[in-house]
C-alpha positions in Angstrom: -0.4 -0.6 -0.1 3.0 2.0 0.8 4.5 1.7 -2.2 2.0 1.8 -4.2 1.8 5.9 -2.9 5.2 6.6 -3.2 5.8 7.7 0.5 9.3 8.1 1.6 7.7 8.9 5.6 5.5 6.5 6.9 3.2 9.1 7.6 -0.2 10.7 6.6 -1.3 14.2 7.6 -5.6 13.6 9.0 -7.8 15.0 7.1 -9.5 18.0 9.0 -12.5 19.3 7.8 -12.5 23.4 8.3 -9.1 23.5 8.6 -6.9 21.3 6.8 -6.1 23.1 2.9 -4.7 22.2 0.1 -1.6 23.9 1.1 -1.2 21.4 3.8 -1.8 18.5 2.1 0.6 20.0 -0.7 3.6 20.4 2.3 2.9 16.9 3.3 2.7 15.3 0.1 6.1 17.3 -1.2 7.6 16.1 2.7 7.4 12.8 1.8 4.3 12.3 3.1 0.9 11.5 2.4 -0.7 15.5 3.0 -5.7 14.6 2.9 -7.7 17.3 1.0 -11.3 16.9 3.3 -14.7 16.8 1.0 -17.1 15.2 3.5 -17.9 18.8 4.1 -18.2 20.2 0.8 -20.1 20.0 -2.4 -19.3 18.8 -5.7 -18.1 21.6 -6.6 -16.1 22.8 -4.0 -14.5 19.2 -3.4 -13.0 19.3 -7.2 -12.0 22.8 -6.4 -9.8 21.1 -3.8 -8.3 18.4 -5.4 -7.5 21.4 -8.4 -5.4 23.5 -6.2 -3.5 20.5 -4.0 -2.7 19.6 -7.6 -1.8 22.9 -8.7 1.0 22.7 -5.8 2.5 19.7 -5.8 2.8 16.7 -8.5 3.3 14.1 -5.5 0.5 11.3 -4.5 -2.2 12.7 -1.6 -5.7 11.6 -0.8 -9.3 12.1 -0.4 -11.2 11.8 2.4 -14.8 11.3 2.9 -17.9 10.8 4.9 -19.7 7.9 4.8 -22.5 8.3 7.5 -26.3 7.2 6.7 -28.7 10.4 6.2 -30.1 12.2 8.6 -32.5 10.7 10.7 -35.2 13.8 10.5 -37.0 14.7 13.9 -39.1 17.4 14.1 -40.1 17.5 17.6 -36.3 16.5 18.7 -34.9 19.4 16.4 -37.1 22.0 18.1 -36.8 20.6 21.3 -32.8 21.0 20.1 -33.5 24.3 19.3 -35.1 25.8 22.5 -31.9 24.0 24.0 -29.8 26.3 23.0 -31.8 29.5 22.3 -31.1 30.6 26.1 -27.3 30.6 24.5 -28.4 32.1 21.7 -29.9 34.5 24.3 -27.0 35.5 25.4 -25.6 37.9 22.0 -29.1 39.2 21.3 -30.1 36.6 18.9 -32.4 33.6 18.2 -32.3 30.2 16.6 -33.0 29.7 13.4 -36.7 28.5 13.0 -35.8 25.4 11.3 -32.7 23.2 10.4 -31.0 21.5 8.0 -28.8 18.7 6.7 -25.6 20.5 5.7 -23.1 17.6 4.8 -24.5 15.2 1.8 -23.2 11.8 2.7 -21.2 10.4 0.0 -23.1 7.0 -0.4 -26.3 9.0 -1.5 -23.6 11.1 -4.2 -23.4 9.6 -6.9 -22.7 13.1 -8.3 -19.1 13.3 -6.3 -18.8 9.6 -7.0 -19.1 10.8 -10.5 -15.8 13.9 -10.5 -13.8 11.8 -7.8 -13.6 8.8 -11.0 -12.2 11.8 -13.7 -10.4 13.6 -10.8 -8.7 10.3 -9.9 -7.2 11.3 -6.7 -4.2 8.3 -5.7 -5.8 7.4 -2.5 -8.8 7.8 -0.9 -10.3 7.3 2.6 -13.6 7.0 4.4 -15.1 8.2 8.0 -18.2 7.3 9.6 -18.4 4.3 7.4 -18.0 2.8 4.6 -19.4 3.7 0.2 -21.6 1.5 -1.4 -20.3 -1.4 -2.9 -21.1 -0.2 -6.7 -19.7 2.8 -5.3 -16.0 1.1 -3.8 -16.4 -1.2 -7.6 -15.9 2.7 -9.7 -13.8 3.3 -7.1 -11.1 1.0 -7.1 -11.5 0.9 -10.9 -9.3 3.7 -11.1 -6.4 2.5 -9.3 -6.4 4.5 -6.4 -5.7 3.1 -2.5 -8.8 3.2 -0.2 -8.8 3.0 3.2 -11.8 4.1 5.7 -11.7 4.5 9.7 -12.5 1.6 12.3 -12.5 1.7 16.0 -13.4 -1.3 16.9 -12.7 -4.4 15.6 -16.2 -5.3 14.1 -15.3 -2.5 11.9 -11.9 -3.3 11.0 -13.7 -7.1 9.9 -16.3 -4.9 7.7 -13.7 -2.7 6.2 -11.3 -6.2 5.5 -14.6 -7.7 3.9 -15.5 -5.2 1.6 -11.8 -4.8 -0.4 -10.2 -2.0 1.1 -6.4 -1.7 1.4 -5.8 -0.3 4.7 -7.7 0.6 8.0 -7.1 3.7 9.6 -7.4 2.6 13.7 -8.5 5.1 14.9 -7.9 5.6 18.6 -10.0 7.0 21.8 -7.2 10.1 21.9 -7.4 11.4 18.4 -9.2 14.9 18.0 -12.1 15.5 16.1 -15.3 12.7 14.6 -15.0 9.7 15.7 -15.6 7.0 13.0 -18.2 4.9 14.1 -20.4 3.5 11.9 -23.2 3.7 14.2 -22.8 6.2 16.6 -25.5 4.8 19.0 -24.5 1.6 18.9 -21.9 2.0 22.0 -18.4 2.7 21.7 -15.8 0.7 23.3 -13.2 3.3 23.2 -9.9 2.1 22.9 -7.1 3.8 22.8 -4.5 3.4 19.1 -2.5 0.5 20.5 -4.4 -1.7 22.3 -6.5 -0.8 19.1 -3.7 -1.9 16.8 -3.1 -4.9 18.2 -6.6 -6.1 18.2 -7.0 -5.6 14.5 -3.9 -7.2 13.7 -4.9 -10.3 12.4 -7.2 -8.8 9.6 -4.5 -8.6 7.3 -4.1 -5.3 5.6 -2.2 -2.4 6.6 -2.9 -0.1 9.4 -2.7 3.1 9.9 -2.3 4.3 13.6 -4.5 7.7 14.7 -4.4 9.0 17.6 -2.4 10.6 19.9 0.9 11.0 17.7 2.8 13.8 18.4 6.0 13.2 18.4 8.8 10.5 17.1 8.5 7.7 19.8 4.7 8.4 19.6 5.3 7.1 15.7 8.0 4.4 16.7 5.2 3.0 19.2 2.3 2.8 16.6 4.6 0.8 14.8 6.2 -1.2 17.0 2.7 -2.5 17.4 1.8 -3.4 14.5 1.4 0.2 12.1 2.1 0.4 8.9 2.0 4.5 8.8 0.8 7.0 11.3 -1.9 9.6 10.7 -1.3 12.8 12.2 -4.2 16.1 12.4 -3.7 17.9 15.8 0.2 17.8 16.0 -0.9 20.9 12.3 -3.0 22.0 13.9 -0.1 25.2 14.1 1.5 24.8 11.1 0.6 28.3 9.0 -0.6 26.2 5.5 -3.9 24.7 8.1 -6.7 27.1 7.8 -6.9 27.5 12.0 -8.0 30.2 13.4 -7.2 31.9 16.3 -9.4 30.9 19.0 -8.8 27.0 18.4 -5.0 27.9 17.9 -5.2 29.6 21.7 -7.3 27.1 22.8 -5.1 24.6 21.9 -1.8 25.3 25.1 -4.5 23.9 28.1 -4.9 20.6 26.3 -8.2 20.2 28.0 -9.9 17.8 25.1 -13.7 16.5 25.7 -15.2 13.7 24.1 -19.3 15.6 22.4 -22.6 15.2 20.7 -23.3 18.6 21.9 -22.2 20.8 18.8 -22.8 18.2 16.3 -25.1 15.3 16.9 -22.4 12.8 16.6 -19.3 12.1 19.6 -16.5 14.4 18.4 -12.8 15.2 20.5 -12.0 18.9 20.7 -10.7 21.2 23.4 -13.3 21.8 26.8 -15.4 26.0 25.9 -18.9 27.1 26.0 -19.9 24.9 23.2 -18.4 21.6 25.4 -19.7 22.6 28.5 -23.4 21.9 27.1 -25.3 18.8 27.6 -25.4 16.9 24.1 -28.0 14.7 25.0 -31.1 14.6 23.1 -29.0 16.8 20.0 -30.7 16.6 16.3 -29.0 14.0 14.5 -25.9 14.3 12.8 -25.6 16.7 10.5 -28.5 18.3 11.0 -26.9 19.2 14.9 -24.4 20.4 12.7 -26.0 23.7 11.4 -27.7 24.8 15.0 -23.7 24.8 16.1 -22.4 26.9 13.5 -25.6 29.0 14.0 -24.7 29.6 17.1 -21.2 30.2 17.1 -22.1 32.5 13.8 -23.8 34.3 16.9 -21.6 34.5 19.3 -19.2 35.5 17.2 -20.3 38.3 16.0 -20.6 39.7 19.6 -16.4 38.5 19.8 -16.9 35.5 21.9 -15.4 32.7 19.9 -16.3 29.9 23.2 -18.5 28.2 21.5 -16.7 26.9 17.9 -15.5 23.5 17.2 -12.2 23.3 18.3 -11.1 19.7 17.7 -8.6 18.3 18.9 -6.9 15.6 20.2 -5.5 14.8 23.9 -1.5 15.7 22.6 -2.7 19.4 22.0 -0.8 21.1 24.5 2.4 18.8 22.3 1.4 21.4 19.3 4.6 22.9 17.7 4.0 26.1 15.7 6.9 25.0 12.3 6.5 24.5 8.6 3.9 21.1 7.7 7.6 19.6 6.3 9.3 20.2 9.7 6.9 18.5 11.6 6.4 15.6 9.0 10.2 15.2 9.6 9.9 15.5 13.7 7.8 13.1 14.2 8.2 10.3 11.1 10.0 6.9 12.4 
């Protein structure tokens, strides 16, 4: 798998929607790792542009990432109840919740237009989060020669990925920042940390990419020694000048205090503790509908000068992030 991607270093930059950029992906790929472009929060035109911008910056292979979540279960009463739950927070900023919510991100599983774009663009690698594409989609993408990866947080998910015939598994440990890649967020989470998960998946016969808590070369070597073929880092790149991390997000990293929450998006995700993560996410609308409310609340807060309602996704190693160009982070962490 790594040979097909021409990697000089067994390091993948995590696809962080809203924070990772074509410039970041290109810098990591140019440094000998595998840069990733997050497409999950983009429409087809935006995804095509992101791929084109990355290709203008590097001739080396890079990955694209797609969300394969189940379409949202729309429950009007639940959505209205969640907006009422957030109303006091909006009131703090002389604002009101929206009168309705929308499903802001389309799952790749229901997007033939995104599939057709990828069949034309032919990225070197494609990774999937929140589940797997439909079998026909996988068959079509496999025919392009792309390396196909998917996230697993448990042995059962790893087995599903292997059964589907993908080329590798991103083993996402409990320490990882951002959204848990669970296929079913309501099925219960085993909360497996990265190294135990790697050891659990080792018998499946696929290359494993360790994700979660990889901040130093020692972390990377420990993951490789545990059976990983490569490591994936996201939080380690948040302070890179090529990333689009906001100033408030950057400042929050120093505390090192992270928490898993559903309140922001409706799915479990790890981020820096702030005013939003203090809200109990029980009863949140389904993902990604709840995220529509979360973004509206953050916009209202920002308009009033309050940055504490941002989605400051980061892993447990946040306090160890170093401000340096992406190529230096690749060099510093690569085992």
